[in-house]
PQR file with spaces between the fields and no chain letter, atoms N, CA, C, O and H, PARSE charges and radii, in Angstrom:
ATOM       1  N    MET     1      82.272   79.452   98.476 -0.4000 1.5000
ATOM       2  CA   MET     1      82.771   80.535   99.595 -0.0000 2.0000
ATOM       3  C    MET     1      83.218   80.333  100.521  0.5500 1.7000
ATOM       4  O    MET     1      82.626   79.659  101.364 -0.5500 1.4000
ATOM       5  N    VAL     2      84.340   80.799  100.711 -0.4000 1.5000
ATOM       6  CA   VAL     2      84.779   80.321  102.373 -0.0000 2.0000
ATOM       7  C    VAL     2      85.120   81.870  103.372  0.5500 1.7000
ATOM       8  O    VAL     2      85.861   82.712  102.866 -0.5500 1.4000
ATOM       9  H    VAL     2      84.821   81.347  100.026  0.4000 1.0000
ATOM      10  N    LYS     3      84.763   82.017  104.201 -0.4000 1.5000
ATOM      11  CA   LYS     3      84.925   82.806  105.432 -0.0000 2.0000
ATOM      12  C    LYS     3      86.117   82.316  106.035  0.5500 1.7000
ATOM      13  O    LYS     3      86.196   81.117  106.302 -0.5500 1.4000
ATOM      14  H    LYS     3      84.161   81.332  104.612  0.4000 1.0000
ATOM      15  N    LEU     4      87.437   83.416  106.384 -0.4000 1.5000
ATOM      16  CA   LEU     4      88.936   82.693  106.886 -0.0000 2.0000
ATOM      17  C    LEU     4      88.661   84.061  107.855  0.5500 1.7000
ATOM      18  O    LEU     4      87.661   84.778  107.905 -0.5500 1.4000
ATOM      19  H    LEU     4      87.373   84.391  106.167  0.4000 1.0000
ATOM      20  N    ASN     5      90.007   84.145  108.642 -0.4000 1.5000
ATOM      21  CA   ASN     5      90.237   84.295  110.001 -0.0000 2.0000
ATOM      22  C    ASN     5      92.080   84.446  109.463  0.5500 1.7000
ATOM      23  O    ASN     5      92.924   83.700  109.958 -0.5500 1.4000
ATOM      24  H    ASN     5      90.819   83.562  108.601  0.4000 1.0000
ATOM      25  N    ILE     6      92.357   85.258  108.664 -0.4000 1.5000
ATOM      26  CA   ILE     6      94.124   85.716  108.459 -0.0000 2.0000
ATOM      27  C    ILE     6      94.698   86.094  109.441  0.5500 1.7000
ATOM      28  O    ILE     6      94.428   87.153  110.007 -0.5500 1.4000
ATOM      29  H    ILE     6      91.671   85.864  108.261  0.4000 1.0000
ATOM      30  N    VAL     7      95.549   85.322  109.791 -0.4000 1.5000
ATOM      31  CA   VAL     7      96.949   85.428  110.777 -0.0000 2.0000
ATOM      32  C    VAL     7      97.953   85.888  110.445  0.5500 1.7000
ATOM      33  O    VAL     7      98.435   86.687  111.248 -0.5500 1.4000
ATOM      34  H    VAL     7      95.768   84.461  109.332  0.4000 1.0000
ATOM      35  N    ASN     8      98.730   85.630  109.169 -0.4000 1.5000
ATOM      36  CA   ASN     8      99.696   85.674  108.571 -0.0000 2.0000
ATOM      37  C    ASN     8      99.602   86.024  107.173  0.5500 1.7000
ATOM      38  O    ASN     8      99.605   85.190  106.268 -0.5500 1.4000
ATOM      39  H    ASN     8      98.339   84.980  108.517  0.4000 1.0000
ATOM      40  N    MET     9      99.521   87.233  107.019 -0.4000 1.5000
ATOM      41  CA   MET     9      98.889   88.059  105.722 -0.0000 2.0000
ATOM      42  C    MET     9      99.667   87.659  104.618  0.5500 1.7000
ATOM      43  O    MET     9      99.147   87.268  103.574 -0.5500 1.4000
ATOM      44  H    MET     9      99.518   87.911  107.754  0.4000 1.0000
ATOM      45  N    ASN    10     100.927   87.736  104.795 -0.4000 1.5000
ATOM      46  CA   ASN    10     102.256   87.888  103.557 -0.0000 2.0000
ATOM      47  C    ASN    10     102.343   86.686  102.981  0.5500 1.7000
ATOM      48  O    ASN    10     102.597   86.482  101.794 -0.5500 1.4000
ATOM      49  H    ASN    10     101.349   88.054  105.644  0.4000 1.0000
ATOM      50  N    GLN    11     101.990   85.324  104.391 -0.4000 1.5000
ATOM      51  CA   GLN    11     102.384   83.577  103.468 -0.0000 2.0000
ATOM      52  C    GLN    11     100.640   83.373  102.973  0.5500 1.7000
ATOM      53  O    GLN    11     100.417   82.399  102.255 -0.5500 1.4000
ATOM      54  H    GLN    11     101.784   85.490  105.355  0.4000 1.0000
ATOM      55  N    PHE    12      99.428   84.286  103.359 -0.4000 1.5000
ATOM      56  CA   PHE    12      98.449   83.808  102.679 -0.0000 2.0000
ATOM      57  C    PHE    12      98.574   84.389  101.425  0.5500 1.7000
ATOM      58  O    PHE    12      98.589   83.546  100.529 -0.5500 1.4000
ATOM      59  H    PHE    12      99.609   85.077  103.943  0.4000 1.0000
ATOM      60  N    LEU    13      98.695   85.858  100.949 -0.4000 1.5000
ATOM      61  CA   LEU    13      99.259   86.278   99.743 -0.0000 2.0000
ATOM      62  C    LEU    13     100.087   85.747   98.837  0.5500 1.7000
ATOM      63  O    LEU    13     100.153   85.967   97.628 -0.5500 1.4000
ATOM      64  H    LEU    13      98.683   86.544  101.678  0.4000 1.0000
ATOM      65  N    ASN    14     100.941   84.772   99.763 -0.4000 1.5000
ATOM      66  CA   ASN    14     101.766   83.992   99.099 -0.0000 2.0000
ATOM      67  C    ASN    14     101.317   82.640   98.610  0.5500 1.7000
ATOM      68  O    ASN    14     102.036   81.874   97.969 -0.5500 1.4000
ATOM      69  H    ASN    14     100.888   84.594  100.746  0.4000 1.0000
ATOM      70  N    ILE    15     100.601   82.507   98.813 -0.4000 1.5000
ATOM      71  CA   ILE    15      99.731   81.274   98.524 -0.0000 2.0000
ATOM      72  C    ILE    15      99.243   81.521   97.963  0.5500 1.7000
ATOM      73  O    ILE    15      99.615   81.076   96.877 -0.5500 1.4000
ATOM      74  H    ILE    15     100.017   83.129   99.334  0.4000 1.0000
ATOM      75  N    VAL    16      97.638   82.624   97.828 -0.4000 1.5000
ATOM      76  CA   VAL    16      97.069   83.274   96.803 -0.0000 2.0000
ATOM      77  C    VAL    16      97.858   83.335   95.543  0.5500 1.7000
ATOM      78  O    VAL    16      97.612   82.459   94.714 -0.5500 1.4000
ATOM      79  H    VAL    16      97.336   82.985   98.711  0.4000 1.0000
ATOM      80  N    ASN    17      98.906   84.361   95.216 -0.4000 1.5000
ATOM      81  CA   ASN    17      99.390   84.430   94.400 -0.0000 2.0000
ATOM      82  C    ASN    17     100.392   83.623   93.607  0.5500 1.7000
ATOM      83  O    ASN    17     101.319   84.057   92.923 -0.5500 1.4000
ATOM      84  H    ASN    17      99.106   85.073   95.890  0.4000 1.0000
ATOM      85  N    ASN    18     100.055   82.431   93.813 -0.4000 1.5000
ATOM      86  CA   ASN    18     100.901   81.249   93.560 -0.0000 2.0000
ATOM      87  C    ASN    18      99.410   80.114   93.362  0.5500 1.7000
ATOM      88  O    ASN    18      99.640   78.905   93.416 -0.5500 1.4000
ATOM      89  H    ASN    18      99.302   82.078   94.368  0.4000 1.0000
ATOM      90  N    SER    19      97.945   80.590   93.140 -0.4000 1.5000
ATOM      91  CA   SER    19      97.388   79.760   92.845 -0.0000 2.0000
ATOM      92  C    SER    19      96.831   79.514   91.387  0.5500 1.7000
ATOM      93  O    SER    19      96.729   80.480   90.631 -0.5500 1.4000
ATOM      94  H    SER    19      97.758   81.572   93.097  0.4000 1.0000
ATOM      95  N    ALA    20      96.358   77.863   90.846 -0.4000 1.5000
ATOM      96  CA   ALA    20      96.542   78.092   89.688 -0.0000 2.0000
ATOM      97  C    ALA    20      95.205   79.068   89.328  0.5500 1.7000
ATOM      98  O    ALA    20      95.394   79.998   88.544 -0.5500 1.4000
ATOM      99  H    ALA    20      96.441   77.078   91.461  0.4000 1.0000
ATOM     100  N    GLY    21      94.577   78.971   89.593 -0.4000 1.5000
ATOM     101  CA   GLY    21      93.270   79.853   89.522 -0.0000 2.0000
ATOM     102  C    GLY    21      92.780   81.271   89.805  0.5500 1.7000
ATOM     103  O    GLY    21      93.488   81.778   90.676 -0.5500 1.4000
ATOM     104  H    GLY    21      94.423   78.215   90.229  0.4000 1.0000
ATOM     105  N    THR    22      91.884   82.032   89.405 -0.4000 1.5000
ATOM     106  CA   THR    22      91.361   83.046   90.161 -0.0000 2.0000
ATOM     107  C    THR    22      90.960   82.896   91.560  0.5500 1.7000
ATOM     108  O    THR    22      90.014   82.207   91.941 -0.5500 1.4000
ATOM     109  H    THR    22      91.309   81.621   88.697  0.4000 1.0000
ATOM     110  N    VAL    23      91.813   83.647   92.369 -0.4000 1.5000
ATOM     111  CA   VAL    23      91.090   83.801   94.018 -0.0000 2.0000
ATOM     112  C    VAL    23      90.195   85.421   94.172  0.5500 1.7000
ATOM     113  O    VAL    23      90.544   86.583   93.962 -0.5500 1.4000
ATOM     114  H    VAL    23      92.582   84.206   92.060  0.4000 1.0000
ATOM     115  N    ARG    24      89.208   84.934   94.533 -0.4000 1.5000
ATOM     116  CA   ARG    24      88.119   87.067   94.212 -0.0000 2.0000
ATOM     117  C    ARG    24      87.834   86.874   95.956  0.5500 1.7000
ATOM     118  O    ARG    24      87.404   85.949   96.645 -0.5500 1.4000
ATOM     119  H    ARG    24      88.925   83.990   94.703  0.4000 1.0000
ATOM     120  N    LEU    25      88.247   88.057   96.194 -0.4000 1.5000
ATOM     121  CA   LEU    25      87.546   89.338   97.529 -0.0000 2.0000
ATOM     122  C    LEU    25      86.397   89.127   97.073  0.5500 1.7000
ATOM     123  O    LEU    25      86.086   89.268   95.891 -0.5500 1.4000
ATOM     124  H    LEU    25      88.597   88.808   95.634  0.4000 1.0000
ATOM     125  N    LEU    26      85.388   88.635   98.305 -0.4000 1.5000
ATOM     126  CA   LEU    26      84.007   88.647   97.699 -0.0000 2.0000
ATOM     127  C    LEU    26      83.708   90.070   99.164  0.5500 1.7000
ATOM     128  O    LEU    26      84.376   89.905  100.185 -0.5500 1.4000
ATOM     129  H    LEU    26      85.641   88.521   99.266  0.4000 1.0000
ATOM     130  N    TYR    27      82.819   91.214   99.119 -0.4000 1.5000
ATOM     131  CA   TYR    27      82.658   92.252   99.748 -0.0000 2.0000
ATOM     132  C    TYR    27      81.186   92.340  100.139  0.5500 1.7000
ATOM     133  O    TYR    27      80.388   92.131   99.226 -0.5500 1.4000
ATOM     134  H    TYR    27      82.277   91.348   98.290  0.4000 1.0000
ATOM     135  N    PRO    28      80.661   92.636  101.436 -0.5600 1.5000
ATOM     136  CA   PRO    28      79.314   92.537  102.130  0.2800 2.0000
ATOM     137  C    PRO    28      78.237   93.129  100.856  0.5500 1.7000
ATOM     138  O    PRO    28      77.135   92.693  100.524 -0.5500 1.4000
ATOM     139  N    ASP    29      78.762   93.896  100.491 -0.4000 1.5000
ATOM     140  CA   ASP    29      77.899   94.149   99.085 -0.0000 2.0000
ATOM     141  C    ASP    29      77.728   93.658   98.011  0.5500 1.7000
ATOM     142  O    ASP    29      77.143   94.358   97.184 -0.5500 1.4000
ATOM     143  H    ASP    29      79.658   94.250  100.761  0.4000 1.0000
ATOM     144  N    GLY    30      78.150   92.331   97.626 -0.4000 1.5000
ATOM     145  CA   GLY    30      78.133   91.667   96.690 -0.0000 2.0000
ATOM     146  C    GLY    30      79.379   91.430   96.220  0.5500 1.7000
ATOM     147  O    GLY    30      79.900   90.316   96.270 -0.5500 1.4000
ATOM     148  H    GLY    30      78.625   91.762   98.298  0.4000 1.0000
ATOM     149  N    ARG    31      80.114   92.795   95.579 -0.4000 1.5000
ATOM     150  CA   ARG    31      81.187   93.052   94.872 -0.0000 2.0000
ATOM     151  C    ARG    31      82.346   91.922   94.943  0.5500 1.7000
ATOM     152  O    ARG    31      82.947   91.757   96.004 -0.5500 1.4000
ATOM     153  H    ARG    31      79.690   93.700   95.539  0.4000 1.0000
ATOM     154  N    LYS    32      82.672   91.093   93.719 -0.4000 1.5000
ATOM     155  CA   LYS    32      84.133   90.382   93.474 -0.0000 2.0000
ATOM     156  C    LYS    32      84.895   91.278   93.189  0.5500 1.7000
ATOM     157  O    LYS    32      84.748   92.334   92.574 -0.5500 1.4000
ATOM     158  H    LYS    32      82.183   91.228   92.857  0.4000 1.0000
ATOM     159  N    GLU    33      86.261   90.500   93.981 -0.4000 1.5000
ATOM     160  CA   GLU    33      87.168   91.632   93.207 -0.0000 2.0000
ATOM     161  C    GLU    33      88.409   90.257   93.167  0.5500 1.7000
ATOM     162  O    GLU    33      88.465   89.378   94.028 -0.5500 1.4000
ATOM     163  H    GLU    33      86.381   89.642   94.482  0.4000 1.0000
ATOM     164  N    PRO    34      89.214   90.344   92.103 -0.5600 1.5000
ATOM     165  CA   PRO    34      90.401   89.055   91.754  0.2800 2.0000
ATOM     166  C    PRO    34      91.487   90.081   92.836  0.5500 1.7000
ATOM     167  O    PRO    34      91.598   91.307   92.838 -0.5500 1.4000
ATOM     168  N    LEU    35      92.251   88.962   93.776 -0.4000 1.5000
ATOM     169  CA   LEU    35      93.349   89.481   94.570 -0.0000 2.0000
ATOM     170  C    LEU    35      94.329   88.679   94.240  0.5500 1.7000
ATOM     171  O    LEU    35      95.282   88.715   95.018 -0.5500 1.4000
ATOM     172  H    LEU    35      92.161   87.967   93.775  0.4000 1.0000
ATOM     173  N    ASN    36      94.456   87.662   92.967 -0.4000 1.5000
ATOM     174  CA   ASN    36      95.927   87.171   92.435 -0.0000 2.0000
ATOM     175  C    ASN    36      96.416   87.625   91.862  0.5500 1.7000
ATOM     176  O    ASN    36      95.975   87.587   90.713 -0.5500 1.4000
ATOM     177  H    ASN    36      93.682   87.632   92.334  0.4000 1.0000
ATOM     178  N    HIS    37      97.921   88.574   92.106 -0.4000 1.5000
ATOM     179  CA   HIS    37      98.509   89.603   91.628 -0.0000 2.0000
ATOM     180  C    HIS    37      98.121   90.720   91.766  0.5500 1.7000
ATOM     181  O    HIS    37      98.797   91.682   91.399 -0.5500 1.4000
ATOM     182  H    HIS    37      98.279   88.605   93.039  0.4000 1.0000
ATOM     183  N    GLN    38      96.977   90.831   92.313 -0.4000 1.5000
ATOM     184  CA   GLN    38      96.394   92.487   92.509 -0.0000 2.0000
ATOM     185  C    GLN    38      97.570   93.380   93.878  0.5500 1.7000
ATOM     186  O    GLN    38      97.407   93.169   95.080 -0.5500 1.4000
ATOM     187  H    GLN    38      96.428   90.050   92.611  0.4000 1.0000
ATOM     188  N    TYR    39      98.538   94.218   93.390 -0.4000 1.5000
ATOM     189  CA   TYR    39      99.448   94.392   94.498 -0.0000 2.0000
ATOM     190  C    TYR    39      98.879   95.142   95.330  0.5500 1.7000
ATOM     191  O    TYR    39      98.901   94.915   96.540 -0.5500 1.4000
ATOM     192  H    TYR    39      98.670   94.389   92.414  0.4000 1.0000
ATOM     193  N    THR    40      98.155   96.371   94.669 -0.4000 1.5000
ATOM     194  CA   THR    40      97.354   97.684   95.691 -0.0000 2.0000
ATOM     195  C    THR    40      96.304   96.935   96.249  0.5500 1.7000
ATOM     196  O    THR    40      96.483   96.662   97.436 -0.5500 1.4000
ATOM     197  H    THR    40      98.137   96.555   93.687  0.4000 1.0000
ATOM     198  N    LEU    41      95.362   96.562   95.795 -0.4000 1.5000
ATOM     199  CA   LEU    41      94.596   95.567   96.759 -0.0000 2.0000
ATOM     200  C    LEU    41      95.053   94.941   98.117  0.5500 1.7000
ATOM     201  O    LEU    41      94.556   95.027   99.240 -0.5500 1.4000
ATOM     202  H    LEU    41      95.217   96.784   94.831  0.4000 1.0000
ATOM     203  N    GLN    42      96.224   94.245   97.629 -0.4000 1.5000
ATOM     204  CA   GLN    42      97.118   93.403   98.598 -0.0000 2.0000
ATOM     205  C    GLN    42      97.804   94.115   99.990  0.5500 1.7000
ATOM     206  O    GLN    42      97.985   93.815  101.170 -0.5500 1.4000
ATOM     207  H    GLN    42      96.628   94.175   96.717  0.4000 1.0000
ATOM     208  N    ARG    43      98.047   95.175   99.133 -0.4000 1.5000
ATOM     209  CA   ARG    43      99.188   96.536  100.120 -0.0000 2.0000
ATOM     210  C    ARG    43      97.733   97.116  101.157  0.5500 1.7000
ATOM     211  O    ARG    43      97.858   97.448  102.335 -0.5500 1.4000
ATOM     212  H    ARG    43      97.900   95.419   98.175  0.4000 1.0000
ATOM     213  N    SER    44      96.366   97.130  100.367 -0.4000 1.5000
ATOM     214  CA   SER    44      95.751   97.773  101.603 -0.0000 2.0000
ATOM     215  C    SER    44      94.890   96.862  102.547  0.5500 1.7000
ATOM     216  O    SER    44      94.325   97.186  103.592 -0.5500 1.4000
ATOM     217  H    SER    44      96.265   96.860   99.409  0.4000 1.0000
ATOM     218  N    LEU    45      94.936   95.414  101.804 -0.4000 1.5000
ATOM     219  CA   LEU    45      94.780   94.409  103.170 -0.0000 2.0000
ATOM     220  C    LEU    45      95.140   94.134  104.092  0.5500 1.7000
ATOM     221  O    LEU    45      94.585   93.714  105.107 -0.5500 1.4000
ATOM     222  H    LEU    45      95.394   95.151  100.955  0.4000 1.0000
ATOM     223  N    ARG    46      97.015   94.530  103.623 -0.4000 1.5000
ATOM     224  CA   ARG    46      98.558   94.138  104.360 -0.0000 2.0000
ATOM     225  C    ARG    46      97.778   95.152  106.041  0.5500 1.7000
ATOM     226  O    ARG    46      97.503   94.845  107.201 -0.5500 1.4000
ATOM     227  H    ARG    46      97.466   94.871  102.798  0.4000 1.0000
ATOM     228  N    GLN    47      97.684   96.989  104.778 -0.4000 1.5000
ATOM     229  CA   GLN    47      97.085   97.393  105.735 -0.0000 2.0000
ATOM     230  C    GLN    47      95.771   97.463  107.198  0.5500 1.7000
ATOM     231  O    GLN    47      95.803   97.905  108.346 -0.5500 1.4000
ATOM     232  H    GLN    47      97.907   97.239  103.836  0.4000 1.0000
ATOM     233  N    ARG    48      95.078   96.998  106.632 -0.4000 1.5000
ATOM     234  CA   ARG    48      93.960   96.327  107.508 -0.0000 2.0000
ATOM     235  C    ARG    48      94.200   95.663  108.371  0.5500 1.7000
ATOM     236  O    ARG    48      93.899   95.903  109.540 -0.5500 1.4000
ATOM     237  H    ARG    48      95.052   96.639  105.699  0.4000 1.0000
ATOM     238  N    HIS    49      94.916   94.489  107.884 -0.4000 1.5000
ATOM     239  CA   HIS    49      95.502   93.257  108.765 -0.0000 2.0000
ATOM     240  C    HIS    49      96.547   93.834  109.976  0.5500 1.7000
ATOM     241  O    HIS    49      96.813   93.075  110.907 -0.5500 1.4000
ATOM     242  H    HIS    49      95.160   94.294  106.934  0.4000 1.0000
ATOM     243  N    LEU    50      97.233   95.439  109.929 -0.4000 1.5000
ATOM     244  CA   LEU    50      97.925   95.692  110.566 -0.0000 2.0000
ATOM     245  C    LEU    50      96.775   96.225  111.616  0.5500 1.7000
ATOM     246  O    LEU    50      96.722   95.798  112.769 -0.5500 1.4000
ATOM     247  H    LEU    50      97.017   96.056  109.173  0.4000 1.0000
ATOM     248  N    GLU    51      96.015   97.037  111.182 -0.4000 1.5000
ATOM     249  CA   GLU    51      95.162   98.251  111.807 -0.0000 2.0000
ATOM     250  C    GLU    51      93.916   97.086  112.954  0.5500 1.7000
ATOM     251  O    GLU    51      93.258   97.303  113.972 -0.5500 1.4000
ATOM     252  H    GLU    51      96.058   97.385  110.245  0.4000 1.0000
ATOM     253  N    ALA    52      94.086   96.143  112.252 -0.4000 1.5000
ATOM     254  CA   ALA    52      93.358   94.642  112.973 -0.0000 2.0000
ATOM     255  C    ALA    52      93.965   94.353  114.186  0.5500 1.7000
ATOM     256  O    ALA    52      93.280   93.622  114.902 -0.5500 1.4000
ATOM     257  H    ALA    52      94.620   95.967  111.425  0.4000 1.0000
ATOM     258  N    LYS    53      94.866   94.641  114.571 -0.4000 1.5000
ATOM     259  CA   LYS    53      96.054   93.702  114.753 -0.0000 2.0000
ATOM     260  C    LYS    53      96.349   92.267  114.632  0.5500 1.7000
ATOM     261  O    LYS    53      96.358   91.291  115.383 -0.5500 1.4000
ATOM     262  H    LYS    53      95.422   95.234  113.989  0.4000 1.0000
ATOM     263  N    ARG    54      96.525   92.453  113.719 -0.4000 1.5000
ATOM     264  CA   ARG    54      97.376   91.462  112.799 -0.0000 2.0000
ATOM     265  C    ARG    54      96.253   89.859  112.701  0.5500 1.7000
ATOM     266  O    ARG    54      96.750   88.733  112.667 -0.5500 1.4000
ATOM     267  H    ARG    54      96.518   93.245  113.109  0.4000 1.0000
ATOM     268  N    SER    55      94.760   90.116  112.670 -0.4000 1.5000
ATOM     269  CA   SER    55      93.881   89.456  112.331 -0.0000 2.0000
ATOM     270  C    SER    55      92.514   89.742  111.777  0.5500 1.7000
ATOM     271  O    SER    55      91.604   90.352  112.338 -0.5500 1.4000
ATOM     272  H    SER    55      94.357   91.031  112.697  0.4000 1.0000
ATOM     273  N    LEU    56      92.523   89.229  110.647 -0.4000 1.5000
ATOM     274  CA   LEU    56      91.812   89.955  109.285 -0.0000 2.0000
ATOM     275  C    LEU    56      90.823   88.339  108.744  0.5500 1.7000
ATOM     276  O    LEU    56      91.139   87.234  108.301 -0.5500 1.4000
ATOM     277  H    LEU    56      93.263   88.733  110.192  0.4000 1.0000
ATOM     278  N    ARG    57      89.554   89.035  109.102 -0.4000 1.5000
ATOM     279  CA   ARG    57      88.143   88.092  108.332 -0.0000 2.0000
ATOM     280  C    ARG    57      87.967   88.179  106.880  0.5500 1.7000
ATOM     281  O    ARG    57      87.222   89.102  106.551 -0.5500 1.4000
ATOM     282  H    ARG    57      89.298   89.933  109.462  0.4000 1.0000
ATOM     283  N    LEU    58      88.481   87.424  105.846 -0.4000 1.5000
ATOM     284  CA   LEU    58      88.340   87.607  104.751 -0.0000 2.0000
ATOM     285  C    LEU    58      87.241   86.852  104.207  0.5500 1.7000
ATOM     286  O    LEU    58      87.095   85.902  104.977 -0.5500 1.4000
ATOM     287  H    LEU    58      89.086   86.675  106.113  0.4000 1.0000
ATOM     288  N    THR    59      86.141   86.757  103.005 -0.4000 1.5000
ATOM     289  CA   THR    59      85.425   86.486  102.162 -0.0000 2.0000
ATOM     290  C    THR    59      85.960   85.883  100.785  0.5500 1.7000
ATOM     291  O    THR    59      86.480   86.606   99.935 -0.5500 1.4000
ATOM     292  H    THR    59      86.260   87.529  102.380  0.4000 1.0000
ATOM     293  N    LEU    60      85.806   84.582  100.632 -0.4000 1.5000
ATOM     294  CA   LEU    60      87.343   84.336   99.201 -0.0000 2.0000
ATOM     295  C    LEU    60      86.051   83.293   98.468  0.5500 1.7000
ATOM     296  O    LEU    60      85.413   82.455   99.105 -0.5500 1.4000
ATOM     297  H    LEU    60      85.384   83.994  101.322  0.4000 1.0000
ATOM     298  N    GLU    61      85.888   83.582   97.075 -0.4000 1.5000
ATOM     299  CA   GLU    61      85.641   82.758   96.538 -0.0000 2.0000
ATOM     300  C    GLU    61      86.870   82.239   95.832  0.5500 1.7000
ATOM     301  O    GLU    61      87.693   82.995   95.314 -0.5500 1.4000
ATOM     302  H    GLU    61      86.407   84.263   96.557  0.4000 1.0000
ATOM     303  N    ILE    62      86.972   80.853   95.829 -0.4000 1.5000
ATOM     304  CA   ILE    62      87.820   79.947   95.156 -0.0000 2.0000
ATOM     305  C    ILE    62      87.607   78.951   94.304  0.5500 1.7000
ATOM     306  O    ILE    62      87.910   77.839   94.737 -0.5500 1.4000
ATOM     307  H    ILE    62      86.304   80.239   96.250  0.4000 1.0000
ATOM     308  N    PRO    63      87.121   79.014   93.079 -0.5600 1.5000
ATOM     309  CA   PRO    63      86.913   77.826   92.407  0.2800 2.0000
ATOM     310  C    PRO    63      87.728   76.781   91.886  0.5500 1.7000
ATOM     311  O    PRO    63      87.095   75.875   91.342 -0.5500 1.4000
ATOM     312  N    ASN    64      88.914   76.674   91.909 -0.4000 1.5000
ATOM     313  CA   ASN    64      89.532   75.994   91.968 -0.0000 2.0000
ATOM     314  C    ASN    64      89.805   74.729   93.107  0.5500 1.7000
ATOM     315  O    ASN    64      90.128   74.990   94.266 -0.5500 1.4000
ATOM     316  H    ASN    64      89.429   77.410   92.350  0.4000 1.0000
ATOM     317  N    PRO    65      89.653   73.526   92.680 -0.5600 1.5000
ATOM     318  CA   PRO    65      89.470   72.917   94.067  0.2800 2.0000
ATOM     319  C    PRO    65      90.847   72.426   94.873  0.5500 1.7000
ATOM     320  O    PRO    65      90.841   71.789   95.927 -0.5500 1.4000
ATOM     321  N    LYS    66      91.953   72.840   94.184 -0.4000 1.5000
ATOM     322  CA   LYS    66      93.444   72.221   94.725 -0.0000 2.0000
ATOM     323  C    LYS    66      94.045   73.455   95.593  0.5500 1.7000
ATOM     324  O    LYS    66      94.785   73.399   96.575 -0.5500 1.4000
ATOM     325  H    LYS    66      91.957   73.357   93.328  0.4000 1.0000
ATOM     326  N    ASP    67      93.270   75.068   94.649 -0.4000 1.5000
ATOM     327  CA   ASP    67      92.923   76.107   95.620 -0.0000 2.0000
ATOM     328  C    ASP    67      93.031   76.746   96.582  0.5500 1.7000
ATOM     329  O    ASP    67      93.770   77.512   97.200 -0.5500 1.4000
ATOM     330  H    ASP    67      92.669   75.113   93.851  0.4000 1.0000
ATOM     331  N    TYR    68      91.496   75.927   96.572 -0.4000 1.5000
ATOM     332  CA   TYR    68      90.686   76.065   97.842 -0.0000 2.0000
ATOM     333  C    TYR    68      91.385   75.369   99.062  0.5500 1.7000
ATOM     334  O    TYR    68      91.845   75.851  100.097 -0.5500 1.4000
ATOM     335  H    TYR    68      90.895   75.304   96.070  0.4000 1.0000
ATOM     336  N    MET    69      91.321   74.210   98.649 -0.4000 1.5000
ATOM     337  CA   MET    69      92.646   73.099   99.578 -0.0000 2.0000
ATOM     338  C    MET    69      93.674   73.515   99.912  0.5500 1.7000
ATOM     339  O    MET    69      93.706   73.268  101.118 -0.5500 1.4000
ATOM     340  H    MET    69      90.947   73.819   97.808  0.4000 1.0000
ATOM     341  N    ASN    70      94.514   73.969   99.662 -0.4000 1.5000
ATOM     342  CA   ASN    70      95.574   75.134   99.698 -0.0000 2.0000
ATOM     343  C    ASN    70      95.933   76.004  100.903  0.5500 1.7000
ATOM     344  O    ASN    70      96.791   76.272  101.745 -0.5500 1.4000
ATOM     345  H    ASN    70      94.488   74.169   98.683  0.4000 1.0000
ATOM     346  N    ILE    71      94.187   76.381  100.227 -0.4000 1.5000
ATOM     347  CA   ILE    71      94.419   77.746  101.297 -0.0000 2.0000
ATOM     348  C    ILE    71      93.980   77.534  102.441  0.5500 1.7000
ATOM     349  O    ILE    71      94.575   77.876  103.462 -0.5500 1.4000
ATOM     350  H    ILE    71      93.490   76.163   99.543  0.4000 1.0000
ATOM     351  N    VAL    72      92.696   76.843  102.407 -0.4000 1.5000
ATOM     352  CA   VAL    72      91.969   76.336  103.428 -0.0000 2.0000
ATOM     353  C    VAL    72      92.820   75.652  104.876  0.5500 1.7000
ATOM     354  O    VAL    72      92.697   75.885  106.079 -0.5500 1.4000
ATOM     355  H    VAL    72      92.213   76.565  101.577  0.4000 1.0000
ATOM     356  N    LEU    73      93.753   74.672  104.053 -0.4000 1.5000
ATOM     357  CA   LEU    73      94.423   73.908  105.150 -0.0000 2.0000
ATOM     358  C    LEU    73      95.338   74.847  105.542  0.5500 1.7000
ATOM     359  O    LEU    73      95.346   75.050  106.756 -0.5500 1.4000
ATOM     360  H    LEU    73      93.852   74.483  103.076  0.4000 1.0000
ATOM     361  N    PHE    74      96.491   75.792  104.565 -0.4000 1.5000
ATOM     362  CA   PHE    74      96.815   76.958  105.551 -0.0000 2.0000
ATOM     363  C    PHE    74      96.727   77.834  106.536  0.5500 1.7000
ATOM     364  O    PHE    74      97.447   78.351  107.391 -0.5500 1.4000
ATOM     365  H    PHE    74      96.484   75.627  103.579  0.4000 1.0000
ATOM     366  N    SER    75      94.849   77.862  105.899 -0.4000 1.5000
ATOM     367  CA   SER    75      94.138   78.898  107.145 -0.0000 2.0000
ATOM     368  C    SER    75      93.708   78.466  108.864  0.5500 1.7000
ATOM     369  O    SER    75      93.306   79.096  109.843 -0.5500 1.4000
ATOM     370  H    SER    75      94.264   77.443  105.205  0.4000 1.0000
ATOM     371  N    ILE    76      94.059   77.009  108.555 -0.4000 1.5000
ATOM     372  CA   ILE    76      93.797   75.993  109.689 -0.0000 2.0000
ATOM     373  C    ILE    76      95.309   75.992  110.744  0.5500 1.7000
ATOM     374  O    ILE    76      95.404   76.133  111.963 -0.5500 1.4000
ATOM     375  H    ILE    76      94.385   76.497  107.760  0.4000 1.0000
ATOM     376  N    GLY    77      96.254   75.797  109.807 -0.4000 1.5000
ATOM     377  CA   GLY    77      97.902   75.907  110.844 -0.0000 2.0000
ATOM     378  C    GLY    77      97.948   77.191  110.661  0.5500 1.7000
ATOM     379  O    GLY    77      99.030   77.425  111.200 -0.5500 1.4000
ATOM     380  H    GLY    77      96.177   75.683  108.817  0.4000 1.0000
ATOM     381  N    ASP    78      97.506   78.348  110.239 -0.4000 1.5000
ATOM     382  CA   ASP    78      97.532   79.846  110.678 -0.0000 2.0000
ATOM     383  C    ASP    78      97.162   80.462  112.289  0.5500 1.7000
ATOM     384  O    ASP    78      96.496   81.421  112.677 -0.5500 1.4000
ATOM     385  H    ASP    78      96.627   78.158  109.801  0.4000 1.0000
ATOM     386  N    CYS    79      97.795   79.606  112.849 -0.4000 1.5000
ATOM     387  CA   CYS    79      97.236   80.264  114.149 -0.0000 2.0000
ATOM     388  C    CYS    79      98.100   81.012  115.012  0.5500 1.7000
ATOM     389  O    CYS    79      97.653   81.529  116.036 -0.5500 1.4000
ATOM     390  H    CYS    79      98.336   78.826  112.534  0.4000 1.0000
């Protein structure tokens, strides 16, 4: 599990959609929802991102180590 603050949502979702494994969005109530290619959910995240002044904190489950590193390295440079 990793908590990230996303500034560039479009690029973040591009990386998620190109991940080899499943990237799951974790909710405070414990639910998990796959994020890869889930365009309705992605549209909702884009809207929340705009409402939050282009900075959205997400909690993710990323089981694939390569995907994890790609997403974490992206978030480090996403300032």
